[in-house]
C-alpha positions as CSV (number, residue, x, y, z in Angstrom):
1,M,-22.5,1.0,16.0
2,I,-23.7,3.9,14.1
3,A,-20.0,5.3,13.3
4,R,-20.9,9.1,12.6
5,P,-20.9,10.9,16.0
6,G,-24.0,12.2,17.1
7,A,-26.3,9.9,14.7
8,S,-29.7,9.2,15.6
9,P,-30.6,6.2,17.5
10,G,-33.8,6.3,16.1
11,L,-33.2,6.2,12.1
12,E,-30.9,3.4,13.4
13,T,-33.5,1.3,14.9
14,E,-36.2,2.0,11.5
15,G,-33.2,0.8,9.8
16,K,-33.0,-2.2,11.5
17,R,-37.1,-2.9,11.6
18,G,-36.7,-2.2,8.0
19,I,-34.6,-5.0,7.5
20,V,-37.3,-6.9,10.1
21,A,-40.0,-6.6,8.0
22,A,-38.1,-7.3,5.1
23,V,-37.4,-11.0,6.2
24,F,-41.5,-11.6,6.7
25,A,-42.2,-9.6,3.6
26,G,-39.6,-11.3,1.3
27,G,-40.3,-15.2,1.6
28,V,-38.6,-17.7,2.3
29,R,-36.3,-18.0,-0.3
30,H,-34.4,-14.4,1.1
31,S,-35.7,-14.9,4.8
32,I,-32.4,-17.3,5.9
33,L,-29.6,-14.2,4.1
34,L,-31.7,-11.6,5.5
35,G,-31.6,-13.2,9.1
36,I,-27.7,-13.8,8.6
37,A,-27.5,-9.9,7.3
38,L,-29.6,-9.1,10.6
39,C,-27.2,-10.5,13.0
40,A,-24.4,-9.5,11.4
41,L,-25.4,-5.4,11.2
42,L,-26.7,-5.7,15.1
43,A,-23.4,-7.5,16.2
44,S,-21.8,-3.9,13.8
45,P,-17.5,-3.0,15.1
46,A,-17.3,0.5,15.3
47,L,-14.9,2.3,12.4
48,A,-12.0,4.1,14.0
49,C,-12.7,7.4,12.1
50,N,-10.2,9.5,13.8
51,G,-8.3,9.0,10.4
52,A,-10.4,12.0,8.6
53,Q,-7.4,14.2,9.8
54,N,-5.3,12.7,7.7
55,I,-7.5,13.6,4.3
56,L,-7.2,17.7,3.4
57,L,-9.4,19.4,0.7
58,T,-7.5,20.8,-1.6
59,G,-10.2,22.2,-4.0
60,S,-13.9,23.0,-3.4
61,V,-16.8,20.5,-3.8
62,N,-20.5,21.9,-5.3
63,I,-22.8,19.5,-4.2
64,D,-26.1,21.2,-4.3
65,A,-28.6,22.0,-0.6
66,G,-31.0,19.3,-2.6
67,Q,-29.2,16.4,-2.8
68,M,-27.4,17.7,1.0
69,A,-30.7,17.8,2.6
70,E,-31.1,13.9,0.5
71,F,-28.2,12.6,1.7
72,R,-29.1,13.7,5.4
73,S,-31.9,12.5,5.3
74,M,-30.6,8.5,3.6
75,P,-30.7,5.8,6.9
76,P,-27.1,4.7,7.5
77,L,-25.3,3.3,5.0
78,K,-24.8,-0.5,5.8
79,V,-20.7,-1.3,5.1
80,V,-18.7,-4.3,4.7
81,A,-15.5,-4.3,4.5
82,V,-12.3,-6.8,3.8
83,S,-9.3,-6.9,5.8
84,A,-6.6,-5.4,3.5
85,P,-4.3,-3.3,4.8
86,P,-2.6,-0.4,3.7
87,M,-6.1,0.5,2.0
88,A,-8.1,-1.2,5.2
89,R,-6.9,-3.1,8.0
90,Y,-9.1,-5.5,11.0
91,D,-7.7,-4.5,14.9
92,E,-9.0,-8.0,16.1
93,K,-8.6,-6.5,20.0
94,R,-9.8,-3.1,19.4
95,K,-12.8,-4.4,16.7
96,V,-12.2,-1.3,14.5
97,Y,-11.4,-0.8,11.3
98,T,-8.5,2.0,9.8
99,G,-6.8,2.4,6.8
100,I,-6.7,4.6,3.4
101,G,-9.7,3.5,2.5
102,M,-11.2,4.0,6.0
103,D,-9.6,7.4,6.2
104,I,-11.6,8.7,2.9
105,F,-14.5,7.1,3.5
106,C,-15.1,9.1,7.2
107,F,-14.1,12.2,5.2
108,I,-16.2,12.3,2.2
109,A,-19.4,10.9,4.4
110,E,-18.0,13.5,7.3
111,E,-18.6,16.3,4.5
112,L,-21.9,14.8,3.0
113,G,-23.5,14.4,6.0
114,I,-24.1,10.9,6.3
115,R,-24.6,8.1,9.0
116,F,-23.2,4.9,8.3
117,E,-22.1,1.4,10.2
118,V,-20.1,-1.5,9.7
119,A,-21.1,-4.8,9.5
120,T,-19.4,-8.1,11.4
121,T,-18.3,-9.9,8.3
122,Q,-15.3,-11.4,9.1
123,D,-16.3,-15.1,9.3
124,K,-17.9,-14.6,5.5
125,T,-15.9,-14.9,2.1
126,V,-15.1,-11.8,-0.5
127,A,-18.2,-13.8,-2.6
128,D,-20.1,-13.3,0.2
129,K,-19.9,-10.4,1.3
130,L,-20.0,-9.3,-2.8
131,Q,-23.6,-10.9,-2.8
132,L,-25.3,-8.4,0.3
133,I,-24.3,-5.8,-2.5
134,R,-26.0,-7.4,-4.7
135,E,-29.2,-8.3,-2.9
136,G,-29.4,-4.7,-0.9
137,L,-28.8,-5.9,2.4
138,A,-25.5,-4.1,2.2
139,D,-24.7,-0.8,0.6
140,V,-20.8,-0.1,0.5
141,F,-17.6,-2.2,0.2
142,I,-14.4,-1.3,1.2
143,P,-12.2,-1.8,-0.8
144,L,-12.8,-3.2,-4.1
145,S,-10.5,-3.7,-7.8
146,H,-13.0,-3.3,-10.5
147,S,-14.6,-5.2,-13.1
148,V,-16.8,-5.5,-15.9
149,E,-18.9,-8.7,-14.6
150,R,-19.0,-6.4,-10.8
151,E,-19.9,-3.3,-12.1
152,K,-22.9,-5.1,-13.5
153,H,-24.7,-5.7,-9.9
154,G,-22.7,-2.1,-8.3
155,I,-21.5,1.1,-8.6
156,F,-17.5,1.4,-8.2
157,T,-16.5,5.8,-7.4
158,S,-13.2,6.5,-9.4
159,P,-10.3,5.0,-7.5
160,Y,-8.8,6.0,-4.7
161,Y,-5.4,4.0,-4.5
162,E,-3.8,1.4,-6.9
163,S,-1.6,-1.8,-5.4
164,H,-0.2,-4.5,-7.2
165,Y,-0.3,-8.7,-7.1
166,A,2.4,-10.9,-6.8
167,I,2.9,-14.5,-7.5
168,I,4.3,-16.4,-4.8
169,A,6.1,-19.6,-3.6
170,R,8.3,-21.9,-0.6
171,H,11.3,-20.1,-0.7
172,G,14.3,-21.1,-2.7
173,L,11.9,-22.4,-5.8
174,R,14.0,-21.8,-9.2
175,A,11.8,-21.1,-11.3
176,P,11.6,-18.9,-14.3
177,I,8.4,-17.0,-13.6
178,H,8.9,-13.0,-15.0
179,G,4.8,-12.5,-15.4
180,L,1.4,-14.2,-16.2
181,A,1.9,-16.2,-19.0
182,D,5.1,-18.2,-17.3
183,L,2.4,-19.6,-15.5
184,E,0.8,-21.6,-17.5
185,K,3.6,-24.4,-16.7
186,Y,2.6,-24.6,-12.8
187,R,-0.2,-25.4,-10.8
188,V,-1.2,-22.1,-9.5
189,G,-4.0,-21.1,-6.1
190,Y,-5.7,-18.0,-5.8
191,V,-8.7,-16.9,-3.9
192,K,-11.7,-17.2,-6.0
193,G,-14.0,-14.2,-7.1
194,V,-10.8,-12.0,-7.5
195,V,-10.9,-9.7,-10.6
196,F,-7.7,-12.3,-11.6
197,E,-9.7,-14.9,-11.9
198,P,-10.5,-14.7,-15.3
199,I,-7.2,-13.9,-16.6
200,L,-5.8,-16.6,-15.1
201,Q,-8.4,-19.2,-16.0
202,D,-7.3,-17.8,-20.0
203,I,-3.5,-18.7,-19.6
204,V,-3.9,-22.0,-17.1
205,P,-5.1,-25.0,-17.8
206,A,-8.2,-25.6,-16.0
207,S,-6.5,-28.9,-14.4
208,Q,-3.5,-26.7,-12.4
209,L,-5.8,-23.8,-11.8
210,R,-7.3,-24.3,-7.9
211,A,-9.8,-21.7,-6.8
212,Y,-9.9,-21.3,-2.7
213,D,-13.1,-19.4,-1.8
214,Q,-12.7,-19.0,2.1
215,T,-12.9,-16.6,4.9
216,S,-9.6,-16.1,5.2
217,S,-6.6,-16.7,2.9
218,D,-4.4,-18.8,4.8
219,G,-5.3,-22.7,2.9
220,L,-4.2,-21.1,-0.1
221,F,-0.8,-20.0,1.5
222,L,-0.7,-24.0,3.2
223,A,-1.7,-25.5,-0.1
224,V,2.1,-23.5,-1.2
225,R,3.9,-24.9,1.7
226,N,2.5,-28.4,1.7
227,G,2.9,-28.5,-2.3
228,E,-0.5,-29.2,-3.1
229,I,0.1,-26.2,-5.5
230,D,3.0,-24.2,-7.2
231,V,2.9,-20.6,-6.3
232,A,-0.2,-18.8,-5.7
233,V,-1.7,-15.1,-6.7
234,F,-2.5,-12.7,-3.9
235,N,-2.0,-9.2,-2.9
236,K,1.3,-8.1,-2.0
237,S,0.7,-5.6,0.6
238,I,-1.5,-8.2,2.3
239,F,0.5,-10.8,2.1
240,I,3.3,-9.2,3.6
241,E,1.7,-8.4,6.6
242,K,0.1,-11.7,7.0
243,R,3.6,-13.6,6.4
244,Y,4.6,-11.9,9.7
245,R,1.5,-12.8,11.3
246,Q,1.4,-16.2,10.3
247,E,5.1,-16.9,10.3
248,F,5.0,-17.9,6.8
249,F,8.6,-17.3,6.7
250,D,9.5,-19.9,3.7
251,L,6.9,-18.0,1.9
252,E,8.1,-15.0,-0.4
253,V,7.4,-13.3,-3.6
254,I,9.5,-14.2,-6.1
255,H,7.7,-11.8,-8.8
256,T,5.7,-8.8,-8.6
257,L,2.7,-8.1,-11.3
258,R,3.1,-4.4,-12.4
259,E,2.3,-4.9,-15.8
260,H,-1.5,-5.1,-13.9
261,P,-1.9,-2.8,-11.4
262,R,-5.2,-3.2,-9.3
263,A,-7.0,0.9,-8.9
264,Y,-8.6,-0.2,-5.8
265,R,-12.4,2.0,-5.0
266,F,-15.9,2.8,-3.4
267,Y,-18.5,-0.2,-4.9
268,F,-21.8,0.8,-4.0
269,S,-25.5,-1.2,-4.3
270,R,-27.0,-0.1,-7.6
271,T,-29.7,2.2,-6.9
272,P,-30.8,5.6,-7.9
273,E,-29.5,7.1,-4.8
274,H,-26.7,5.2,-5.0
275,Q,-25.7,6.5,-7.7
276,R,-26.5,10.2,-7.4
277,L,-23.7,9.4,-3.9
278,A,-21.0,8.0,-5.7
279,A,-21.4,10.8,-7.9
280,A,-20.6,12.8,-5.4
281,F,-18.2,11.1,-3.8
282,D,-16.2,10.9,-7.4
283,Q,-16.0,15.0,-6.8
284,Y,-14.6,14.8,-3.5
285,L,-12.1,12.3,-4.8
286,A,-10.9,14.6,-7.5
287,A,-10.5,17.1,-4.9
288,I,-8.6,15.6,-2.1
289,D,-5.0,14.6,-1.0
290,I,-4.1,11.9,0.8
291,S,-0.9,12.2,0.6
292,K,-0.9,11.9,4.7
293,S,-3.3,9.1,5.2
294,V,-0.7,7.0,2.6
295,T,2.7,7.9,4.5
296,M,1.0,7.2,7.8
297,H,-1.1,3.9,7.0
298,E,2.1,2.6,4.8
299,D,4.4,4.2,7.7
300,G,2.4,1.9,10.2
301,E,2.9,-0.8,8.6
302,R,6.4,-1.4,8.9
303,E,6.4,-0.2,12.4
304,F,4.1,-3.8,13.3
305,L,6.8,-5.3,11.2
306,E,9.9,-3.8,13.6
307,R,7.8,-4.5,16.5
308,Y,7.0,-7.8,15.9
309,M,10.4,-8.5,14.9
310,A,11.4,-7.0,18.2
311,Q,9.0,-9.1,20.1
312,R,9.8,-12.5,17.7
313,Q,13.7,-12.4,18.6
314,Q,12.8,-11.5,22.1
315,R,10.1,-15.3,22.0
316,V,13.5,-16.8,20.5
317,L,15.9,-16.1,22.8
318,L,13.3,-17.3,25.1
319,Q,12.6,-20.4,23.8
320,Y,16.4,-20.9,22.8
321,A,17.3,-20.5,26.8
322,S,14.1,-23.1,27.5
323,V,15.6,-25.7,25.1
324,G,19.2,-25.0,26.0
325,A,17.4,-25.9,30.2
326,A,15.5,-29.1,29.1
327,L,18.1,-30.7,26.5
328,L,20.8,-29.9,29.5
329,A,18.5,-31.5,31.8
330,L,17.8,-33.9,29.6
331,A,21.4,-34.8,29.0
332,F,22.0,-35.4,32.5
333,Y,19.0,-38.0,33.4
334,L,19.9,-40.0,30.0
335,A,23.7,-39.2,30.0
336,F,24.6,-43.0,30.2
337,L,21.9,-45.3,28.1
338,R,21.3,-42.6,25.5
339,Y,24.1,-41.1,24.4
340,R,24.4,-41.0,21.2
341,R,20.1,-40.5,20.6
342,L,20.4,-37.1,23.2
343,T,23.8,-36.1,20.6
344,S,21.3,-36.9,17.8
345,L,18.6,-34.6,19.1
346,L,20.6,-32.0,20.1
347,A,21.8,-31.4,16.7
348,E,18.7,-31.4,15.2
349,R,17.1,-28.8,17.3
350,N,20.0,-26.9,17.3
351,G,19.8,-27.0,13.3
352,Y,16.2,-26.1,13.6
353,I,16.9,-23.1,15.3
354,Q,19.7,-21.8,13.2
355,Q,17.1,-21.9,10.5
356,Q,14.8,-20.1,12.4
357,Q,17.5,-17.5,13.3
358,Q,18.3,-17.1,9.5
359,A,14.6,-16.6,8.3
360,L,14.5,-14.1,10.9
361,Q,17.9,-12.2,9.9
362,D,16.9,-12.5,6.0
363,A,13.4,-10.5,7.4
364,Y,15.1,-8.6,9.3
365,R,17.6,-6.9,6.1
366,K,14.9,-6.8,3.9
367,L,12.9,-4.7,6.6
368,E,15.6,-2.5,7.3
369,A,16.1,-1.7,3.2
370,L,11.8,-1.5,3.0
371,S,12.4,1.8,5.7
372,R,15.2,2.9,3.4
373,T,12.5,3.3,0.5
374,D,10.3,5.4,-1.1
375,S,6.5,3.1,-1.5
376,L,5.8,4.4,-4.8
377,T,9.1,4.6,-6.8
378,G,11.5,2.5,-5.4
379,L,13.9,5.5,-5.0
380,S,15.5,5.9,-1.6
381,N,12.9,8.0,0.7
382,R,13.8,11.3,3.0
383,R,14.9,9.7,6.0
384,H,17.8,7.9,3.9
385,F,19.0,11.4,1.8
386,D,19.5,13.1,5.0
387,Q,21.6,9.9,6.4
388,M,23.6,9.9,3.3
389,L,24.2,13.7,2.9
390,A,25.7,13.9,6.1
391,Y,27.8,11.0,5.2
392,E,28.8,12.3,1.9
393,Y,29.4,16.3,3.4
394,A,31.7,14.2,5.9
395,H,33.5,12.5,3.0
396,Y,34.0,16.3,1.2
397,Q,35.4,17.9,4.6
398,R,38.2,15.1,4.9
399,T,39.3,15.0,0.9
400,G,38.2,18.0,-0.2
401,S,36.6,16.3,-3.5
402,P,33.8,18.3,-4.9
403,L,30.9,17.8,-3.6
404,S,27.1,18.7,-5.7
405,L,23.1,17.9,-4.6
406,F,20.5,18.4,-6.6
407,V,17.1,19.1,-6.1
408,I,14.5,19.2,-8.3
409,D,10.8,19.6,-8.4
410,V,7.9,18.7,-11.0
411,D,6.7,22.0,-13.0
412,H,2.9,22.3,-12.5
413,F,1.9,18.7,-11.1
414,K,-0.9,19.9,-9.2
415,E,-2.6,20.1,-12.1
416,V,-1.3,16.5,-13.5
417,N,-3.6,15.2,-10.3
418,D,-6.7,17.8,-10.9
419,Y,-6.8,16.9,-14.6
420,Y,-5.5,13.6,-14.9
421,G,-6.1,12.1,-11.2
422,H,-4.0,11.0,-8.8
423,A,-3.8,7.2,-10.2
424,T,-2.1,9.1,-13.3
425,G,0.4,12.1,-10.9
426,D,1.7,8.1,-9.4
427,E,2.5,6.8,-13.4
428,Y,4.0,10.8,-14.0
429,L,6.3,10.5,-10.5
430,H,7.5,7.1,-10.9
431,T,8.3,7.6,-14.9
432,V,10.9,11.0,-13.2
433,A,12.1,7.7,-10.9
434,R,13.0,5.6,-14.0
435,I,15.0,8.1,-15.5
436,L,16.9,9.6,-12.9
437,E,17.9,5.9,-12.3
438,S,19.5,5.9,-15.9
439,N,21.0,8.9,-15.7
440,V,22.3,9.3,-12.0
441,T,24.3,6.0,-12.2
442,R,27.3,5.8,-10.5
443,L,27.4,3.4,-7.5
444,T,28.4,6.8,-4.8
445,D,25.7,8.5,-6.3
446,L,21.7,8.7,-5.1
447,A,18.7,9.6,-5.9
448,A,15.7,9.9,-4.1
449,R,12.4,10.9,-3.4
450,Y,12.1,13.9,-1.1
451,G,8.8,14.2,-0.7
452,G,5.6,14.8,-2.4
453,E,7.4,15.6,-6.6
454,E,10.3,16.6,-5.1
455,F,12.9,14.8,-5.9
456,T,17.3,15.1,-4.7
457,C,20.4,13.6,-6.1
458,L,23.7,13.5,-4.0
459,L,26.5,13.5,-7.2
460,P,29.9,12.5,-4.5
461,D,33.1,14.1,-6.8
462,T,31.8,15.7,-9.4
463,T,32.8,19.2,-10.6
464,P,29.8,21.8,-11.6
465,E,30.5,21.2,-15.1
466,A,29.9,17.8,-14.8
467,A,26.9,18.0,-12.4
468,L,25.2,20.2,-14.9
469,K,25.9,18.0,-17.7
470,V,24.1,15.2,-15.8
471,A,21.5,18.0,-14.8
472,E,20.8,18.6,-18.5
473,R,20.8,14.7,-19.5
474,I,17.4,14.2,-17.1
475,R,15.4,17.8,-17.5
476,R,16.0,16.7,-21.5
477,A,14.7,13.5,-20.6
478,I,11.6,14.1,-18.9
479,A,10.6,16.6,-22.3
480,A,11.5,14.1,-24.0
481,Q,9.0,11.4,-22.8
482,G,5.8,13.8,-23.6
483,L,4.0,13.2,-20.9
484,P,0.6,15.0,-21.2
485,N,-0.5,18.5,-18.7
486,A,-2.9,20.4,-20.3
487,L,-2.7,22.8,-17.8
488,A,0.4,24.0,-17.8
489,T,2.3,26.3,-21.1
490,P,3.4,23.9,-22.6
491,P,0.4,21.3,-22.5
492,L,3.6,19.0,-21.0
493,L,5.5,17.8,-18.1
494,T,9.2,19.6,-17.0
495,L,11.2,20.0,-14.4
496,C,13.3,22.2,-12.7
497,I,16.9,21.8,-11.5
498,G,18.8,23.6,-8.6
499,I,22.3,22.6,-8.3
500,A,24.6,23.9,-5.6
501,T,28.4,22.2,-6.2
502,V,30.6,22.9,-2.9
503,I,34.5,23.1,-4.2
504,E,36.3,24.4,-0.5
505,G,35.2,25.5,2.9
506,D,33.0,24.8,5.6
507,P,29.3,26.2,4.7
508,G,27.7,23.3,6.0
509,A,25.4,20.0,5.0
510,Q,22.0,22.7,5.2
511,T,23.8,25.3,3.6
512,L,24.6,22.7,0.3
513,F,20.4,22.0,0.4
514,D,19.5,25.8,0.6
515,Q,21.5,26.4,-1.7
516,A,20.8,24.0,-4.3
517,D,17.1,24.7,-3.7
518,A,17.3,28.3,-4.0
519,Q,18.4,27.5,-7.5
520,L,15.4,25.6,-8.0
521,Y,13.6,28.6,-6.8
522,K,15.5,30.3,-9.4
523,A,14.7,28.3,-12.1
524,K,11.0,28.6,-11.1
525,Q,11.2,32.1,-11.1
526,A,12.7,32.4,-14.6
527,G,10.0,30.4,-16.1
528,R,10.7,26.6,-15.0
529,D,12.2,24.0,-17.9
530,R,15.4,24.8,-17.2
531,V,18.0,24.4,-14.6
532,C,20.4,26.4,-12.7
533,T,23.1,25.9,-10.5
534,T,25.4,27.7,-8.1
535,V,29.2,27.0,-6.6
536,I,29.5,27.4,-3.0
537,E,34.2,28.3,-2.7
């Protein structure tokens, strides 16, 4: 199926006839592989491209008219994808792909006038799909992390999303694993062909390392569950969703490999036309804002988990009622002859139900914490901050103790993204978050990411003078990091902080926030890299 509206049916037919011709012209060696690829392309699913509206163009992109004409005259690109949420998620019911990577690809394809079709390759491994790219039977792979070996056979664009791998083990495994180096003592499994493969081969003895080459990663997790291996190394975000879909409640993430982030990109087959196309993609990747898409698809993952938990709890209740009714009938039927055996069976069943309920309660608590946390920085998110502002303001009304609020903005942050790229911008935001955590340390204090490059802090029972000292420590700590910002003056990363402290009266929580925001604006107008404060009496 051609995903771009208005695509020419003639060109689609011409592209498929070309594949048929290649089957007969290429000889026996590739005939079977080409035939399989042809069948897959003829059964292509749709790609949900309404997510392109989540991508914003923040700067100009100049593609000359000759290249635009070349892109628009190209046959439809043949796309293969893997289900890797939130970058790409395959919906079994609707037979479509959605996700951050899909939104970006649809947006850029529409800008360049490119047509494309997505192959049905759910029954193929990652290695199979990479082979299609190398053989020229597919044009684009979504999404893929970079490696030197892969770059020999294809063309990578710039990265557009960063994720992490994790070490996964059975629940309750008491293993002192704090990084990759600790894996040498354990039996380790992974999916064959991932970028981590050579790293693991250098650390883990070959006799303890097992690669799983399957269309689904379920075999890897079943091996952990059954004790065939001790731990698995796998993408963290994909595992979280799979854990709920496949009910792997007895498995958990015991360590996140933050020291080895994976930057995901688009991967083109190696042709001169695709070289120019990848360069055009890079121009757009440097000039777009994907924050809305990231928020939508990460929130979509949380909404899926919430719906799943609600449905799962209903099923457990129904199962509990059914088991109870069956056991009651059985008790009447076997009360005299099998009393002792029935008692043992009831205890076993109740123990299993209690274990399931405990697992669901643990999962719900983790899900609740996830809903309060910003996924990039690990700080509280805006929703949790708004709730705590209302709570702490009510505390101020009852006790009269001073309440201080910070509104913080990273100076010239757009220039960081424009000059260094969004991956570096994310690293800077992570650094700001860690400095806030190290300076806003009381149990009653709260640091949050309010949105984009804006942060907030709540400091209950804090005088204006004490709040100013904390803010200055934060501002100096950021400046001391020496993070470069080449387009700013001076060319370093700095902060502006607006403070408002209420010590008397009842102006309202919103007024307190607005006053802090006004002080932030005053700091920016005064030249940035400074703190401005006000007291509400």
